[in-house]
ROKOLKOL-738927 format. One record per residue (C-alpha): residue in one letter; chain; residue number from 1; x, y, z. Coordinates in steps of 0.02 Angstrom, whole numbers, plus 32768, in hexadecimal, padded with zeros to 4 digits. Example, Ala and Ser with C-alpha at 12.3 -4.5 7.8 and 13.67 -1.06 7.14 Angstrom:
<atoms>
+----+----+-----+------+-------+------+
| aa | ch |   i | east | north |   up |
+----+----+-----+------+-------+------+
|  A |  A |   1 | 8267 |  7F1F | 8186 |
|  S |  A |   2 | 82AC |  7FCB | 8165 |
+----+----+-----+------+-------+------+
</atoms>
This chain:
<atoms>
+----+----+-----+------+-------+------+
| aa | ch |   i | east | north |   up |
+----+----+-----+------+-------+------+
|  X |  A |   1 | 8000 |  8000 | 8000 |
|  X |  A |   2 | 8096 |  8072 | 8014 |
|  X |  A |   3 | 80E1 |  8049 | 7F6A |
|  X |  A |   4 | 8132 |  80E1 | 7F18 |
|  X |  A |   5 | 80D7 |  8144 | 7E93 |
|  X |  A |   6 | 8163 |  811D | 7E17 |
|  X |  A |   7 | 8152 |  8061 | 7E31 |
|  X |  A |   8 | 8094 |  806B | 7E24 |
|  X |  A |   9 | 80A2 |  80C5 | 7D7E |
|  X |  A |  10 | 8123 |  8048 | 7D3F |
|  X |  A |  11 | 80AD |  7FBB | 7D6D |
|  X |  A |  12 | 8020 |  8017 | 7D15 |
|  X |  A |  13 | 8086 |  8025 | 7C76 |
|  X |  A |  14 | 80AA |  7F6B | 7C77 |
|  X |  A |  15 | 7FF7 |  7F38 | 7C9A |
|  X |  A |  16 | 7FA7 |  7FB5 | 7C26 |
|  X |  A |  17 | 7F3F |  800F | 7CA9 |
|  X |  A |  18 | 7F61 |  8090 | 7D30 |
|  X |  A |  19 | 7F3C |  8055 | 7DE2 |
|  X |  A |  20 | 7EBD |  80BB | 7E40 |
|  X |  A |  21 | 7F36 |  8109 | 7EBC |
|  X |  A |  22 | 7FB4 |  8136 | 7E34 |
|  X |  A |  23 | 7F2A |  818A | 7DCF |
|  X |  A |  24 | 7F02 |  81FA | 7E62 |
|  X |  A |  25 | 7FBB |  8225 | 7E74 |
|  X |  A |  26 | 7FB8 |  826D | 7DC4 |
|  X |  A |  27 | 7F4A |  82FB | 7E02 |
|  X |  A |  28 | 7F9D |  83A3 | 7E20 |
|  X |  A |  29 | 7F57 |  83A8 | 7ED0 |
|  X |  A |  30 | 7EE3 |  8347 | 7F43 |
|  X |  A |  31 | 7E9E |  83B3 | 7FD0 |
|  X |  A |  32 | 7E2B |  833F | 802F |
|  X |  A |  33 | 7DCD |  834D | 80D3 |
|  X |  A |  34 | 7DAC |  82AC | 8135 |
|  X |  A |  35 | 7D04 |  82A3 | 818C |
|  X |  A |  36 | 7CA2 |  8221 | 81EA |
|  X |  A |  37 | 7C4B |  8201 | 8291 |
|  X |  A |  38 | 7CA6 |  81C2 | 832C |
|  X |  A |  39 | 7CF4 |  8118 | 830F |
|  X |  A |  40 | 7CE7 |  8120 | 8252 |
|  X |  A |  41 | 7DA1 |  80FC | 823D |
|  X |  A |  42 | 7DD0 |  819A | 81DF |
|  X |  A |  43 | 7E67 |  81B0 | 8251 |
|  X |  A |  44 | 7EA2 |  8103 | 821D |
|  X |  A |  45 | 7E80 |  8122 | 8165 |
|  X |  A |  46 | 7ED9 |  81CB | 8163 |
|  X |  A |  47 | 7F8D |  818A | 816A |
|  X |  A |  48 | 7F6A |  80FF | 80EB |
|  X |  A |  49 | 7F17 |  8176 | 8070 |
|  X |  A |  50 | 7F9F |  81F7 | 808B |
|  X |  A |  51 | 8025 |  8179 | 8059 |
|  X |  A |  52 | 7FC2 |  8140 | 7FC2 |
|  X |  A |  53 | 7FA1 |  81F1 | 7F85 |
|  X |  A |  54 | 804C |  8232 | 7FBD |
|  X |  A |  55 | 8001 |  82C2 | 8020 |
|  X |  A |  56 | 8010 |  82E1 | 80DC |
|  X |  A |  57 | 7F8A |  82AA | 8157 |
|  X |  A |  58 | 7F6B |  8349 | 81BB |
|  X |  A |  59 | 7F17 |  8312 | 825D |
|  X |  A |  60 | 7EDA |  8399 | 82D3 |
|  X |  A |  61 | 7F08 |  8334 | 836D |
|  X |  A |  62 | 7FB9 |  831D | 832D |
|  X |  A |  63 | 7FC4 |  83D8 | 830B |
|  X |  A |  64 | 7F92 |  8400 | 83BE |
|  X |  A |  65 | 8010 |  8385 | 8405 |
|  X |  A |  66 | 80A0 |  83C2 | 8398 |
|  X |  A |  67 | 807D |  8479 | 83BD |
|  X |  A |  68 | 806D |  845B | 8478 |
|  X |  A |  69 | 8109 |  83ED | 847D |
|  X |  A |  70 | 8169 |  846D | 8416 |
|  X |  A |  71 | 812C |  84FA | 8486 |
|  X |  A |  72 | 80FC |  8563 | 83F0 |
|  X |  A |  73 | 809B |  8605 | 8408 |
|  X |  A |  74 | 7FF9 |  85B1 | 83D2 |
|  X |  A |  75 | 8022 |  8517 | 8439 |
|  X |  A |  76 | 8036 |  8580 | 84D6 |
|  X |  A |  77 | 7F8F |  85D6 | 84B5 |
|  X |  A |  78 | 7F3B |  852E | 849E |
|  X |  A |  79 | 7F89 |  84E9 | 853D |
|  X |  A |  80 | 7F43 |  8578 | 85A6 |
|  X |  A |  81 | 7E92 |  854D | 8571 |
|  X |  A |  82 | 7EAB |  8491 | 8583 |
|  X |  A |  83 | 7EEF |  84A4 | 8634 |
|  X |  A |  84 | 7E50 |  8501 | 8663 |
|  X |  A |  85 | 7DE6 |  847A | 8614 |
|  X |  A |  86 | 7DAC |  84F0 | 858B |
|  X |  A |  87 | 7D97 |  84D3 | 84D1 |
|  X |  A |  88 | 7E26 |  8518 | 846A |
|  X |  A |  89 | 7DE6 |  85B1 | 8408 |
|  X |  A |  90 | 7DCE |  8598 | 834E |
|  X |  A |  91 | 7E4B |  8620 | 8324 |
|  X |  A |  92 | 7ED5 |  85BF | 837D |
|  X |  A |  93 | 7EA8 |  851B | 8327 |
|  X |  A |  94 | 7E98 |  856E | 827D |
|  X |  A |  95 | 7F3D |  85C7 | 829A |
|  X |  A |  96 | 7F91 |  851E | 82B0 |
|  X |  A |  97 | 7F3E |  84DD | 8212 |
|  X |  A |  98 | 7F70 |  8579 | 81B0 |
|  X |  A |  99 | 8026 |  8563 | 81E3 |
|  X |  A | 100 | 8025 |  84A9 | 81BA |
|  X |  A | 101 | 7FDB |  84C5 | 810D |
|  X |  A | 102 | 806A |  853B | 80E5 |
|  X |  A | 103 | 80E8 |  84AD | 80F5 |
|  X |  A | 104 | 8134 |  8473 | 8050 |
|  X |  A | 105 | 80F0 |  83C2 | 805E |
|  X |  A | 106 | 803D |  8403 | 804A |
|  X |  A | 107 | 8062 |  8453 | 7FA0 |
|  X |  A | 108 | 8007 |  83C8 | 7F43 |
|  X |  A | 109 | 7F7F |  83A9 | 7FC3 |
|  X |  A | 110 | 7F56 |  8364 | 806E |
|  X |  A | 111 | 7ED8 |  82FD | 80CF |
|  X |  A | 112 | 7E8E |  836B | 8157 |
|  X |  A | 113 | 7E4B |  8302 | 81E8 |
|  X |  A | 114 | 7DEC |  8348 | 827E |
|  X |  A | 115 | 7DB6 |  83EE | 8234 |
|  X |  A | 116 | 7D3C |  843C | 820D |
|  X |  A | 117 | 7CC9 |  8400 | 8299 |
|  X |  A | 118 | 7C41 |  8484 | 8288 |
|  X |  A | 119 | 7C00 |  8500 | 8207 |
|  X |  A | 120 | 7C63 |  8593 | 824D |
|  X |  A | 121 | 7D04 |  852F | 823E |
|  X |  A | 122 | 7CD2 |  84F5 | 8190 |
|  X |  A | 123 | 7CBE |  85A9 | 8155 |
|  X |  A | 124 | 7D63 |  85D9 | 81A8 |
|  X |  A | 125 | 7DC0 |  8548 | 8157 |
|  X |  A | 126 | 7D74 |  8572 | 80AE |
|  X |  A | 127 | 7DB1 |  8626 | 80C3 |
|  X |  A | 128 | 7E5C |  85E8 | 80F8 |
|  X |  A | 129 | 7E6D |  8579 | 805F |
|  X |  A | 130 | 7E35 |  8608 | 7FF0 |
|  X |  A | 131 | 7ECD |  866B | 8029 |
|  X |  A | 132 | 7F4A |  85DC | 8022 |
|  X |  A | 133 | 7F22 |  854B | 7FAD |
|  X |  A | 134 | 7E7B |  856D | 7F5A |
|  X |  A | 135 | 7DEF |  84FD | 7F98 |
|  X |  A | 136 | 7DCA |  844E | 7FD5 |
|  X |  A | 137 | 7DC7 |  83CF | 7F48 |
|  X |  A | 138 | 7D61 |  834B | 7FA2 |
|  X |  A | 139 | 7D19 |  831B | 804B |
|  X |  A | 140 | 7D24 |  8260 | 806C |
|  X |  A | 141 | 7C9F |  822E | 80EA |
|  X |  A | 142 | 7CBA |  8183 | 8139 |
|  X |  A | 143 | 7C0F |  814C | 8179 |
|  X |  A | 144 | 7BE1 |  80CD | 81FE |
|  X |  A | 145 | 7B48 |  80B3 | 826B |
|  X |  A | 146 | 7B3D |  80EA | 8320 |
|  X |  A | 147 | 7B31 |  8033 | 8355 |
|  X |  A | 148 | 7BD1 |  8006 | 82F9 |
|  X |  A | 149 | 7C29 |  809C | 8345 |
|  X |  A | 150 | 7BFD |  8061 | 83F5 |
|  X |  A | 151 | 7C3A |  7FB0 | 83CF |
|  X |  A | 152 | 7CE0 |  7FF1 | 838E |
|  X |  A | 153 | 7D05 |  8073 | 8413 |
|  X |  A | 154 | 7CC5 |  801D | 84B0 |
|  X |  A | 155 | 7D28 |  7F82 | 8481 |
|  X |  A | 156 | 7DC8 |  7FDF | 8455 |
|  X |  A | 157 | 7E5E |  7FCD | 84C7 |
|  X |  A | 158 | 7EF8 |  803C | 84B8 |
|  X |  A | 159 | 7FA9 |  8016 | 84F2 |
|  X |  A | 160 | 7FEA |  808A | 857A |
|  X |  A | 161 | 809A |  807A | 8535 |
|  X |  A | 162 | 806D |  80AA | 8482 |
|  X |  A | 163 | 7FC2 |  80EC | 8450 |
|  X |  A | 164 | 7FDC |  80AE | 839D |
|  X |  A | 165 | 7FCE |  7FFB | 83E1 |
|  X |  A | 166 | 7F13 |  7FD6 | 83E4 |
|  X |  A | 167 | 7EB3 |  7F38 | 840B |
|  X |  A | 168 | 7DFA |  7F0F | 840F |
|  X |  A | 169 | 7D9D |  7E96 | 847F |
|  X |  A | 170 | 7D39 |  7E53 | 83E9 |
|  X |  A | 171 | 7D95 |  7E7C | 8348 |
|  X |  A | 172 | 7E4D |  7E72 | 837C |
|  X |  A | 173 | 7E53 |  7E14 | 8421 |
|  X |  A | 174 | 7EFF |  7E1A | 8474 |
|  X |  A | 175 | 7F54 |  7D73 | 8494 |
|  X |  A | 176 | 7F61 |  7D9C | 854E |
|  X |  A | 177 | 7ED2 |  7DF5 | 85A4 |
|  X |  A | 178 | 7EFA |  7EAD | 85C1 |
|  X |  A | 179 | 7FA8 |  7E9F | 8573 |
|  X |  A | 180 | 7FE1 |  7EEE | 84D0 |
|  X |  A | 181 | 8017 |  7E6E | 844D |
|  X |  A | 182 | 809A |  7EE6 | 8407 |
|  X |  A | 183 | 80FB |  7F1F | 84A0 |
|  X |  A | 184 | 80AA |  7EC6 | 8536 |
|  X |  A | 185 | 8070 |  7F6C | 857C |
|  X |  A | 186 | 7FCD |  7F7A | 85DD |
|  X |  A | 187 | 7F2E |  7F97 | 8579 |
|  X |  A | 188 | 7EA7 |  800E | 85B6 |
|  X |  A | 189 | 7DFF |  8059 | 8586 |
|  X |  A | 190 | 7E13 |  8111 | 855A |
|  X |  A | 191 | 7DA5 |  818C | 85B9 |
|  X |  A | 192 | 7D57 |  81C8 | 8517 |
|  X |  A | 193 | 7D29 |  8115 | 84E6 |
|  X |  A | 194 | 7CA8 |  80FD | 8570 |
|  X |  A | 195 | 7BF0 |  80EB | 8541 |
|  X |  A | 196 | 7BC2 |  8193 | 858C |
|  X |  A | 197 | 7C4D |  81F0 | 8532 |
|  X |  A | 198 | 7C2D |  819B | 848B |
|  X |  A | 199 | 7B74 |  81C9 | 8496 |
|  X |  A | 200 | 7BA3 |  827E | 84BA |
|  X |  A | 201 | 7C1C |  8280 | 8426 |
|  X |  A | 202 | 7B92 |  823F | 83B4 |
|  X |  A | 203 | 7B1C |  82C8 | 83F2 |
|  X |  A | 204 | 7BA0 |  8349 | 83C5 |
|  X |  A | 205 | 7BBB |  82F7 | 831B |
|  X |  A | 206 | 7B00 |  82FF | 82F2 |
|  X |  A | 207 | 7AEB |  83B2 | 832F |
|  X |  A | 208 | 7B8B |  8402 | 82EF |
|  X |  A | 209 | 7BE8 |  8399 | 826F |
|  X |  A | 210 | 7B5D |  834B | 8208 |
|  X |  A | 211 | 7B2B |  83FA | 81CC |
|  X |  A | 212 | 7BDE |  840C | 818C |
|  X |  A | 213 | 7BCD |  8369 | 812A |
|  X |  A | 214 | 7B28 |  83A7 | 80E1 |
|  X |  A | 215 | 7B7A |  844D | 80B1 |
|  X |  A | 216 | 7C00 |  83F6 | 804B |
|  X |  A | 217 | 7B7F |  8382 | 8002 |
|  X |  A | 218 | 7B1D |  8418 | 7FC3 |
|  X |  A | 219 | 7BBD |  845C | 7F78 |
|  X |  A | 220 | 7BDA |  83BB | 7F18 |
|  X |  A | 221 | 7C80 |  838A | 7F67 |
|  X |  A | 222 | 7C45 |  8302 | 7FE0 |
|  X |  A | 223 | 7C7A |  824D | 7FC3 |
|  X |  A | 224 | 7C1E |  81D4 | 8039 |
|  X |  A | 225 | 7C64 |  8126 | 8054 |
|  X |  A | 226 | 7C39 |  8099 | 80CC |
|  X |  A | 227 | 7CB0 |  8083 | 815F |
|  X |  A | 228 | 7C83 |  7FCC | 8177 |
|  X |  A | 229 | 7D09 |  7F4B | 8150 |
|  X |  A | 230 | 7DC3 |  7F32 | 8166 |
|  X |  A | 231 | 7E3D |  7FC4 | 815F |
|  X |  A | 232 | 7E78 |  7F8E | 80B1 |
|  X |  A | 233 | 7DC4 |  7F79 | 8075 |
|  X |  A | 234 | 7D98 |  802A | 80A8 |
|  X |  A | 235 | 7E3A |  8071 | 8060 |
|  X |  A | 236 | 7E15 |  801E | 7FB8 |
|  X |  A | 237 | 7D62 |  805E | 7FC2 |
|  X |  A | 238 | 7DA0 |  810F | 7FE2 |
|  X |  A | 239 | 7E1C |  810B | 7F51 |
|  X |  A | 240 | 7D97 |  80C7 | 7EDC |
|  X |  A | 241 | 7D1A |  814E | 7F12 |
|  X |  A | 242 | 7D9B |  81D9 | 7EFE |
|  X |  A | 243 | 7DC5 |  819D | 7E4E |
|  X |  A | 244 | 7D0D |  8197 | 7E1F |
|  X |  A | 245 | 7CF5 |  8247 | 7E65 |
|  X |  A | 246 | 7D8B |  8296 | 7E0E |
|  X |  A | 247 | 7D6A |  8237 | 7D6D |
+----+----+-----+------+-------+------+
</atoms>
């Protein structure tokens, strides 16, 4: 899945057709927003799609962590609000995004994950892109049901040693109860993966983020796909849908 664009095109020449991912790489730019309800797996898909399209996966959570760890001006502003248990103001978040989208690796596109979450942010991001890179090319919405979301998140267990090591009590059962298969670290249920918190996150999604999805649908840039299946199934589904959309 991480095969180079050059090799993909060489393979395409030999076989007489251009693979789906390579075809998308021939575009001048791919500015894509990732959307989807809690537990849809867009955070998992982002890195895979970024490698296939050769554009960076710009995750809002990662931006916060890197700015706070680097003690940047925006990171320090965000930290003040977080320490008080407050939401970080949109202008701080958008400032981080604006700086990130000025980096050279975003010249030919990006996958923006975690923003916009509401209509005000959507308008602000649209304005930001208008001054930097034009406009969003597509919004990929990974859809799952509320019931599936609960099954995925309530059953998820994360390693305390490395949060990228994830198990699941139904779908990826660890060999030893409560122990990470990768590093033998302890597994735990994240606070935001409890039933109460997941329900609250879905309420926020319906009230604030679904209107954003409808906005981009009305503008003709929304690409809905099912989030049910294996990671590779959904990645292939996303690439196929993007190719159909771009033509």
